[in-house]
N, C-alpha and C positions, 0 to 999 in steps of 0.2 A: 791528703783527702782520705776519709773515711772508706772502709770497704763498702758500706751502704751507698755512698755517693758514688763510688767508682762504678758499681752495678747499675746505678740508674743512668749514668753517662753512657755505659755500654749499651744500654737498651734504647736510649734515644739515638744513639749513632746507628744502631742497627737498624732502627725503624726509618731513619731519614736516608741512609746511604746504601741500602741494600734492597735487591729486587729478586723476588722469587718468580720462577718460571716452571711449569710443569715439564715433567721429563717426557720426551716423544719416542715412540718406538717406530722405526721404518719397517713396515713389513712388505716384502716382496712376494706378492701373490696376485696373479693375474685376475682370479674370480673377485676378489676382495676390492682390488684396485679399480677394476671396470665397473663393479657395482657402486663404489664409492663416487667416482666421476659422474656415472649415470644419474644417481639421486642428486647430485649437486647440480646437474645440468637441468633436470626437472624442477628442482626448486628454483633456480635462477629464471628459468622460462615462466614459471608461476609468478614470481615477484615483479619482473619486468612486463610481461605480457598482461596479466590479469590485474595485479594489484596497482601498478604505475600507470599503464596504457589504458586499460579498460575501466577500472574502478577510479582512476585518477587519484591515487593515494597521496600524491604530492600537493593536493589543493585543500582549502578549507571550503566548506559548502554553506549555502544559504537557501532557505525555502522562498517561495513565492507569495506575494501578496497581489490579489488580482480584482479588478473590476470589469463588468461586462454590461453592454447595452445593445439592443437589438432594434432594428426598424424593419418592418415588412412592407412589402408593395404587391399590389394584385386587385383585380376587380373581377366580379362574376356576376352572372345572372341567373335566378332560379324562376321557375314557373310552375308552382305545384297549387293544388286545388284550394288550399286555406288561405294563403297569402296573395296568390296571384303572381304576376310579374313583379320581381323584386331584385334590386340592385344591392349587392353586398360589397362594401368596401373594408379597409383595414379596422376602422372603429367598430364595425359589426361583428368581425369574425375572429379578432384577436383578443384573448383575455390573459392576463389585464392588458390594457391597450398601450402602456407605457414601455412594454417589451423588456421585462427582467431577465434574468439568467434561466427562468423557468417560466414558460408560457405554453398557451393553447392555441392551436389554429383549428377553427370549426371546419369540419368536412361534411357533416350530416347533422339533421336535426328532426326532431318531432315537435310540432308546434300545437298547442291548446289556446285558442283565442277565447276572449269573453269571459274569463273566469270571474265569479263573484261569490261572497260568503253567503251560503244558505244551505239547505238541505237537499240531498240527491242520492240515488242509488250507487252503491259501490261498484267498481269494474268487476264484470264477470270473470271469475278465475275457476279452472277445472277444480270440481269437488274432490277433497281428500277423504272425507268421511262418508261411509256408506249411508249413515243416518241422515246427512243432509240431502245426499243424492236421492234418496228414497222420497224425500218430501219436495224434491225438485227445487232445492235451494243451493246455491253456489257457496263455497267457502269464500271468506273475505280477507282481504289485504288491506286494512283500513288506512285511507289517506286524510282522515279527520277523525272527529269524535263520533263514536257510535250512538245512536239515539235508542238502540234497542229494538227497532222495528226492522221487519223484512218487507221489502217493497219490490215490485216488478222492475227489473232491469230491462226485460222485454216481454213479450207475450208468452214466454215459456219459462223464463227463469227469474227467480227472485234472489236479490242480494240484500246485503246490510245497508241499512240507511245510515248515512254519515252527515255530520254537520261540518262543513269545511268550504274549500273553494270548489265550486261547482260550475260547469260540469267537470268530473274527474277525468285526469289525463287517461288517454288509452295509448299504450306504448307496446301493443303486442307486435306490431308489424314495423320494422326499422327499414326505411326506403333504401332499396339497393337497384341500381348503383347509387353511390352517395349522390345528395343533391348539389354539394360543391365540389364535384369531381375536378373541376378546373383548378382547384387549390394546387393541384401537382405543379403548376406552372408559377405559383407565387415565388417571390425571392425574398431572401433574409439577408440583411446587411448587419454583420456582427462586428462591433468595435470592442476590442479588449485592450485594457491598459494594465501593465504589470509593473511592479518594482520589487527589487531585491534589496532590502534595508541594510544589510550588513555591508554590502558593496556600494551603495548609495547610487544604483544604476536603475533607470526606468526605461521602459520600452513599449511600443504599441504594436499591434498586429498590421497596422498600416506602415509597412517597413519601407526602406528607400526606393524599391523598385515599384511601389504602388503609388503611381502619380494620379492626379485629377482626370487626366485623359484616360489613362488606363482603367480607372475605377467606373468610368461611365459606360464602358463596353464589355468588361470581363464578366465572366461567371466562373466560379470555382470548377475546376476539374483536377483531380489528383495527379495527372501526369502533365497536362498542358499549362494549367494556371493553378499551382499548388499554393500560391500565396494570395490569391484573390479573395477578399472577405465577403463576396457576395454568393449566396448559395441558392440554388433552386430547390424547393421543398421536395419535389419528385426525386432528384438525384440523391439528396439526403437519405430519403427512406430506401432507395435501391441499394446505397453503399452500406446501409445498415443491414442489409440482407432480408428485407422484408418487401412486400408487393404493396404498392400504393393503392391500387384498386380495391384490394381487399381490406387494407387497413383503413381506408377512408370510411368504410360503412359503419363499424363500430368503434373505431378509434383505437389508439395505442400510444406507446411512449417510446421515443427515440432519444438517445444520449448523444450529444456533440462534445467530444473532448479536444481540448486545445493544450498541447504539450509544448512547454518550453524548457529545453535542456541546453543551457548556454555555458559555454567555456570562455570565461572572460579574460583568459590570456591571449585570446585572439581578438581582433578588433570587433566592435560592438555589432557591426553590420551582419556578422555571421550568427548572431543570436536571431532566430527566426522561428515562428510558431509552425506546428504540425497538427493538422486536423484529422481527427478520425470519428466514424460514426458507428453507433451501436443500437441495435434493437433491445430494449430492456423489458418488453413484455413477450411472452411466449403465445405466438399466434394458434398453437395447437391446443391451448387449454380451453376446456368446456366449461370451467367454472369461472363465472363472472368474467367473460372475455371483453376485451376492449378497454375504452376509457370514456366515460361520460360524466356529465353533471348537469344540473338544472339552473336556471336563471330566470327572472321574470322582469316584464316591463309593465309599470303600473301607469294607470290612467284613471280619470274620473268621467263618468258618463251619467247624465241626468242625476247629479248629486251623489252618485254611488261609485264607490271605489271598485275598479276592476282591474284585471291584469291579463297579459298575454304570456303563457308559460312556455319556455323553450327547454326541451331537453336535448342538450348539445352533445354530440359526438365529435370527437376531434383528437388531433395528434399532439400530444404534449412533448415539448422539446425542453430537455434539461441540458444547459451548457455547463461544463465541467472544466475547470482550468487547473492543470497540474503543472509543476515545474520546479527545477533547482537550477543553481548557478554555483560554479567552482572557480576558484582563483588561486594561484600558487601562494603557498604559505610555508615558511621553513620549519614551523613546529610539527604539522602533519607529516612533512617530508622526512625530517629527522625520526619521527616515531615509526613512519613505515620502514625506513631503513634498518632501524634497530630491531624492529620484529622480523624483518627479513634475515638479518644476520643470525638472530635466534633459530629461525626454521633450519638454517644450514646445519645445526647440531643434530638434526634427524638423520643426516648421512651417517655421522659418526656412531650414533647409537645403533642403527640398523647394522652398520659393518662390524662392530664390536660383537654384536649378537651372532652374526655369521661366523666370525673369526673364532671366537672363544667356545661356541656351543654346537656348530654344525659341521665345520671342516674336519677332515681326518687328523690333521695335526693340531688338534685345539689344545691338547695338554702341553705340547711344545710351545704354542703361542702364549699359554698361560704363564709359563715359566719366565718367558721372555718380557712379558708385559708387567707382571707383578713381582715385586722384590719382598721377599718374605724376611722378617726381622725376629730373631729369637728374643725372649726376654733378657733384659740387661742384668748382669750379675750384680748383686747387692753386697755391698762390704760394710761391715760395722764392727765397732770395737765393744765388747762387752766384758764384764768380770763375772766368771762362774761362781755361783754361791759358794762352793766348797773351797775354791782357791783365793776368794776374795779375802778371807780371813788371813790367808798367808801373804797377802800383798801381791799375788800373782794375777796379771792381766792377761786374758786370753783373747787375741785376734781371730775372730771367726770370719772366714771367707765363704760365703755360701753361694753355690750355684746349683743347676739341676742335677749335676753328675757327682760332685763330691763335696766333702767338707774338709777343709784344711786348717788345722790349728797351730798357731805360733805363740809361744809363751815368752814373756819378758819379765825381768825382775823389776819390782817398784819399790820405791822406798829405800831404807838403809839396810834391809836384810842382805846378809852376805850369802853368796853361794856356798852350798855344803861341799 
């Protein structure tokens, strides 16, 4: 076998049958030893307590897909000057009536009956220009097309004439207390269906403990009936940190969150919803407070189209569903373990820093930890130019300290 082949075989043998391991230095030092174990303990507690138990790093995760429907129940009576005695049921006070995941429950209103298209004076608004005030003319907030005329709004004030729906709505004075104050006792029945597509798991908020008999008599309470899907409107507003009597006058927005955090390593019956309530509007704001909108009921009278206009104040309820599910998976488990082992290296880095740079015996520990190697002596054979002609070859051994020369005879030249 040639020298080249033998060298290749040696390298293959070295690669297959040899194992390298780093050299370890055992340091007997109480400070460093205690620091090292303390850091390891902290890292171990972090990996087990936070990464594995709290964050469930051994599980794969999936997000939620959700559907919500709502049914309301309640009946109330109003007796105000324009409409007289009037019964309000679900169809009258819920918008939209099908009960989506965002809807409005009317609690107060201003009604303008008998509107028809024509010309009429605009509503009297406090004058903002001295020129208008000096002529006894009010400033105008048009609710129709201006005709360019100033007409008498009353015996003392003139306003802009408009072409539009007349008479114009007057919404200066919002009824207080709210006309539908009994809405506080209205109930909401929330049905929520969810699924986790990755794990092919579906669930409803009507869990195993919610039976037909229980559903007929239960009302949600965060302590005694935390799984009941029937909610009293007044309780929802109260739990959101707001006052129903105040909120009902000009309206507001309340968020209902349904949280599903499911550990699918346990039986499915432990996957249950958690309800929370949040006030989403600031009651203290003086800029555009409350929540309101307008709608109209149209009809024909004497061949003319007319309408009854309602300015509705209500509580808008937004239902938000959040959730995630986790289940054991070997891939995230091994990834978490590997990253945790890597974090243990922090202990060695910090202790080396302490040992080699801060302790009094740092120079001694450096000598023990590091092995210093001098440059390897270089040996080569070369012929000096002057002696090459005489056939004398000079072996030159070079090192850092000395140069030694040894002469040998070459060829057929005889010694002198």
